[in-house]
Legacy VTK file of the C-alpha trace (Angstrom):
# vtk DataFile Version 3.0
C-alpha trace
ASCII
DATASET POLYDATA
POINTS 74 float
101.636 78.649 120.431
100.397 79.762 117.294
101.945 83.302 115.217
101.132 86.209 115.995
100.289 88.708 119.119
99.700 85.491 121.653
103.191 84.149 120.927
104.533 87.668 121.860
106.924 88.267 124.628
105.941 91.934 124.983
102.488 91.431 125.691
100.608 88.959 128.298
97.751 87.024 127.792
95.900 89.919 128.780
97.618 92.189 125.962
99.708 94.484 128.816
102.817 96.124 128.173
105.398 93.935 129.475
108.249 94.978 131.484
110.419 94.123 128.572
108.804 96.819 125.799
107.915 99.268 128.550
112.581 98.690 129.162
113.046 98.951 125.390
110.437 102.417 124.334
111.587 104.612 127.651
114.371 106.157 125.533
112.430 107.389 122.557
109.823 107.877 125.250
111.063 111.294 125.423
112.016 111.859 121.774
109.339 110.946 120.645
107.062 113.386 122.621
108.812 116.206 121.722
108.893 115.399 117.540
105.042 114.756 117.666
104.549 118.746 119.198
106.897 119.775 116.766
105.126 118.543 113.887
101.921 119.022 115.625
103.171 122.651 115.951
104.120 123.330 112.487
101.123 122.196 110.941
98.821 123.866 113.146
101.034 127.324 111.611
100.810 126.359 108.433
96.900 125.701 109.091
96.372 129.513 110.286
98.776 131.550 108.638
97.240 129.949 105.460
93.997 131.201 107.009
95.077 134.613 107.992
96.468 135.162 104.423
93.481 133.905 102.539
91.379 136.394 104.933
93.618 139.465 104.058
91.986 138.630 100.424
89.565 140.891 99.136
88.751 139.080 96.014
89.033 142.624 93.457
90.530 140.468 90.661
87.588 137.750 90.253
84.747 138.719 87.832
81.459 138.508 88.820
78.507 137.671 86.253
75.597 139.635 85.782
72.635 138.882 87.413
70.877 136.024 84.562
68.168 137.640 83.026
64.611 136.517 84.064
62.042 134.979 81.467
58.795 136.959 80.685
56.047 135.549 82.480
52.620 136.070 80.332
LINES 1 75
74 0 1 2 3 4 5 6 7 8 9 10 11 12 13 14 15 16 17 18 19 20 21 22 23 24 25 26 27 28 29 30 31 32 33 34 35 36 37 38 39 40 41 42 43 44 45 46 47 48 49 50 51 52 53 54 55 56 57 58 59 60 61 62 63 64 65 66 67 68 69 70 71 72 73
């Protein structure tokens, strides 16, 4: 058989996982789910914290220029 996905013993002809691949992945399933959830929770926490901190800023230290002068119409 030619090299590539078709020659892998972990997938059948319809590209479904074989029982051997499912058995090989089983010990890591729970650990990966916990780690993925922790990473996602950290990312959401950083986002919420950043939005809450920026939302409290009054921007009083930012100097706003006055409106530009309009040319006189004749």
